[in-house]
Structures are given as structure tokens and as C-alpha cells.
N, C-alpha and C positions, 0 to 999 in steps of 0.2 A: 131802375127797375124795383121790381117787388121780390124781395127775398126775404125766404123764412128760413129762423135756424130751430131744427126739431131735436131737442135735447133727449138725450136717454132719460127711461122715467127710474132707473136705478143707479144712475153714476153721477152724483152731485160734486163730486171730486175736480169732474172735467167740464160741468154743465155751463153755456153760454149767459151771459146777462147782459142787459141794454148797456150798463156802465162799460164793460169791455169792449162792445161795439165802438160805442162813443169813442174811447181812448184810440183805437184803429180808424175810425176815420180821421182822429185829430194828427193821429202819424201819416195819415195816406190823402189828404185833402183833396188832393187833384181827380182823385177815381172815388173815395169814399162817401164824399156827400151826396144827399138828395136822393137816396135810395128810401123806400118804405120797408121797414122791418119788423116782422114779426118773429117770438120767440115762443114754443110750446115745449111741453114735456108729455103731453099726454094723447090721445087718439081723437080726442074731441077737437086740441087745437091745430091739429094736423088737416083736419078735414076743415075746418074753417078757411085755412090758408090756401088749400090744393086748389080750389078753381082758380086762382087769380094768380100764384107764384111763378116767377120766371126762372126763379134760382133756389134750388133747394140745399143747406148745409145739413148732413146729418151724418151718424156713424155708420159704420159699414154693418155691423150689427142689427141696424133697422132696416136694413134695404128691403128684405124678403116680408117686413112685416107690413111696410109703407106701399109696396108697388104688388101689383099694378093698382091704379089710382087713377082719377079724374083729374087730368092736370093739363089742360089743353093747351096751356099759355108756357108750359116748362121748357127753357132750354138748355139749364147746366143742372147737374148734380155733383157738388161738390161734399166731399170724404174726408173726415178728419182724420182717417188714418194713410200710412204712407204706402203700406201693403193692402190689397183689394183681391186678394187672391181667394176670397172666401164669396168673393161676387160673381166669381166665374162659374158657368160659360155669361155671358152678358146679354142673354136674347129677353131679359125681362127689361130690359131699358127701353125706354120710349123712342120710336124712329124719331132723329134728330137730334136728339136730346146728346149733350156733350159731358162726359163722366172726366171728373177731376180728382185725382189723389192728393196727399197732402206731405208728398216727397218734399224734404227739405227740413222738415219741423225737427226731425231726429238728432240732427247732424253732433252739434255739441256736446249732448249725454250720452250719445253712443259712442263718441270718441273716447269720453272719460271712463266709461263701464268698458270697452277693449282695452284701454290703457290697464287699468286695475286688472282685470283678468289676465292678462299675460303676465302682469306682476307676479300675481299670484302663482300661476303657472311656473312660471320661473323661480320663483322661491318655494316651491314643494308645497303651498299650502294645501292642495287637495291631500295629497299623501299625508302632511300631516295633522288633515283633519281626520281622516281613516285612522293615522295610529291615535289618536288623541281618544278616540272611541273605544280603541281596543287597549287604553292606558299602556301602551307602548311607547314608553321613550325612545323615539328614531334619532340616528346621528348623523341623518343625510346631511351633506352641505351643497349651497347652490352657487350658480355664478351669475355676474352681471350680464343683462340683456345686449349690451353695446356688443355691436360687431356680429349679432346672431339673426337666425335667419326666420322670417316670417312672413306667411302667405295668405293675405288677405282674398278671398274670393267676394265678388261684388265690390265695384268701384265705383256705386252711387252716394249718396249722402251717408250715410252709413260706413259703408266700407273706405270713401274719403276721409272721412275725419278721422276713423281707424288709422289710417296709413299715416296721418299726420302726426299723430299723437304719438306712435311706435315709431317713425322716424326720426323724431326728436331726440329719444334714447340713443339714437344714432343704430339700430336695428338698421338690417338689409331687407329693405319691403319688395314683393313678388306681390302685384296684382294681378288677378284674374278675374277675366268681366265676358261675358257671352261677344262684346263688340271686337275683346283685345286691343281697344284705344290705349294709347298710352295716359297714363294719369300722373299729374304733376307730384305726387307725394308717393309715387312707387320710382324704385329705380329699375324698375322693369314691368310691362304691362303683357301679360300672354291671354290668349283664345283660352275659352273651357277645355277645349283640345288638345292643348297643351298641360294639363295639370297633371297627367300621369307622370308626367316627366319629371314634374317639381317635388310630389310628394314625400319619393325616397329621402331627400333632402332637409325634409322641412322640420322645424323645430317647434314652431307654434303655426297654427291652421285657423284663422279667423273666418268665419260665416256669416256675412252680412246681406247673402242676394235674397231677392224676393222670390218666393213660392211661384213656379210656371207649371206645367208638365215636363218642360227642357230641365227645370233644374229639381227637381225632385228625387230624392235619391240620390243627390249629388255625390254626396259622401257615402257612397255604399260600402258592403262587406268589403269587395276586393279590394277598393282604395284604401277603406281604415288599414287593412292587410300590408299597405305598400307604405305606411308611415314608420319612420323610426320608432324605437322603442322610448326613445327620450321626449317624443313630440308630447304637446299639448293641444287641446282643441276646443275654441270658445264658438259657441254659437249665438249670434243677436238676431238672426235672420229669421227662419222659419223652422220649425221642429222637423217636420218632414224633407228638409234637406238632408237628412243624415239618417241610414238606417241605424235607428235607437237602439235595437234589440245588438245588431252587429257592435256597437259600440260600448253596452253595457258588457258584452261578453268579453271585448279586447281589456277594458279595464278590469272587470273583477280577475280577468289574467292576468294583467299587469304586461300587457303586450304593447300597452304605451303609457305614457306616464301619470295623465290626467287628464281633466276636462272641466269646463266652468260652461254651464248652459243655462241661458235665460229663456227657451223658447224649446215646448215638446211637442211630442205628435199628438197627445191629446192635453188639454188644459180646462180646469186644474188639473196633476197628474193624481190619479186615484191614489187613495189610501192602497196601501197594502203593494202597489207596484214595486218592481224592482229598482226601479232609480232612487229611491228613497236608500237604498242602501247598497246600493253599487259604490265598490271602492274608488277610492281616488278621484269621486265627483263630487262638486259644488252645486247646488241646483238655485235660482235665483226664480221668481215668481212674474216672469213675462215684465220686469221693471226697468228692463234694461235703458232704454230710450226713451223713456215719459217723464217729463218735469213740470210739474203739478204748476210751478210759479209762472212758466214761460210758454207753456202749451197752446193756451187758446189765443193770445196775442200773437204768438208765431205763425198760429193757423190763419187769424185774420190775415195778416199780412200777405201771407202765401195767394190766400183768395184774391185779394187785393190787387196783387203782381200779375195774377192770370186776367181778372177783371181790365188791366189795364193792356196788356198785351191782346186781348179782342178788341178792345176802342182802338187800339194804333194800328189794327190790322196784321198783328202777327200772331204766329203759334202760340196756342197758351201752353205755356213749359210743362202746365200739370197734366194735360191732356192725355187721358189711358188710352192704350192701343187695346183695345179688344184681342185682337190677334197674338200679340206679345204676353199679356197679361197683366200689364203695366205701363 
């Protein structure tokens, strides 16, 4: 196949090169050999590749810049992001072209981050960080996590990895998903329609779901009010899953215990935004799930797994359903 990789012009940390491609081919010789591959990071390189390319590998941030274009042979666009919410609606996709996401690339790193975040909340680190800024010696004490309740919203790659890590600590893990299908790492899995019933008993709430119209504002002001005072919130999914203002209000009023957020309604968070000074909140700059050492190799392995499925007459596992949005 004629495959073109379009690197972003401003992100060398995650740029692909031919050495990475060759290494991926060596790991996947049954499906990786024999392709004609080009790599570019500028408009001229894309324009040269477009007339003949059958597959495009690109970043979601580039889609609006690259399309529409004259690419009559294009069959597959494989994006390097697991979340493709910024691409919706999908009317821009040329007819007959399959769109793939990169679901599966983030699992190991996301699981470790979720574990770290819950450990931080369990040990009152957001509270202590606030007290440190206030120069207050706080005498609060924390309990072990074993036997405590955690709810993981979204049981895909990110949520599944989080549930596995937290389950190893002996926590009681409840999964929440739109399908409601049981996940092996969860003691129970509920449909989203059942979330209101579990929020009042939730000690830790971990959000990992993709952003769709159905999941937007999932943790609304009304649902934040259902959480107990000792609850902690983690978000590694998408910022708009949460009513951000309502969460800041609850944290500042100490109606909930703390939060660790890696994603936000606007990124980067603007200088002067109230998030920077919200009490009992720890922020990280959307880095929870990206490992520079493994991201590109894993991305190419996932891409080859989809080509393998296509070759074998099976559904491509990462094909995006435009109606669901992921």
C-alpha cells in the first residue's frame, strides 16, 4: 500500500521517522513488509504524497488543515490520538474512507497515572499542597486504600488499565460505561444510567471516558453535589466531561476533599484562570497518558493490527463510528 505519514510541524517529540517504521515492520513482518512509505512535516510534502496515498497517518490537530484535498486513492486515515472528538462532525471525511483512532496506545501510562492520582487523593496531597501555599501546618491523617470504593467512568483502554491498577491495591472497583458490559477488572459494571445511584457512596471518582455529546458535562453540578464530602475526583479523559466551574466551586467550599485533573475545558489553561488557585486541586498539563518512549512504536503496532484485520476480512478494531463519535 502507498502509506504517507504527516508529522506535525511543531511537535518533534512525537514525530515519526523511518527508523521507527523499519522497527515496527520487523515486529510485524507478516503485514508490515512491501509498503511504499513517505514521511513529511510540511505542506509541500503532503501535497506531493496526496495524489497516490492509500493510507494517511496523521495527528487529529492536522485534519482541518489537510482536508479537503485531492486524494482519489485514499482508503484509510489513521489518527495517532485515541480521542477523536475534535474531528466531529465527520462530514469532512471523503466518501468511502475509514477513520481509525489510536485506542490502546495509552493504557499502561494511564493506569499508572490513575494509581498515582488516587494515592495522592487518598493521602490528602491536594489538601497538603494548599496548606503549604498558605504556610499552615495541617495535622490531618489518611487511611489506607484497601477496601475503599472507587468508581471508574469509562472502561475502555484507559479505564480498564486504571481499574486493574486500583484493584491490585484491594480497592472495590465499580465500572461505569455506556454499554454496561461487565469488565474483568471491576467488581461490578453499571450503565451510565446507574451512576446517580453510586455517587453518594463514591470515595474516589476516576473519569476516563471519551468526549461525545452523550458524555459532555457527565459530572454536572447536580452530580458533584451528590458526592460525599470525603470524595476525590480524577479526570484523565476530556475536560468537558466535568462542569469545571461547579467543580471549582465545590473544591473552594470544601464540599469535596480534592481533585487531580490532567484535562481541562480549555488547554492550555489561561493565566489568571481560577483553576490555578482553586483549593485542594492538583493540575498536570495533559500528560497523563503519553509516554514518549513507547508512543510511536505502539501506535504503529496498533496500525498494523488494523491492517491485519482488514487483510483477514475482519472488522478493523480501531475504526471510528461517526454516530458514536469514537
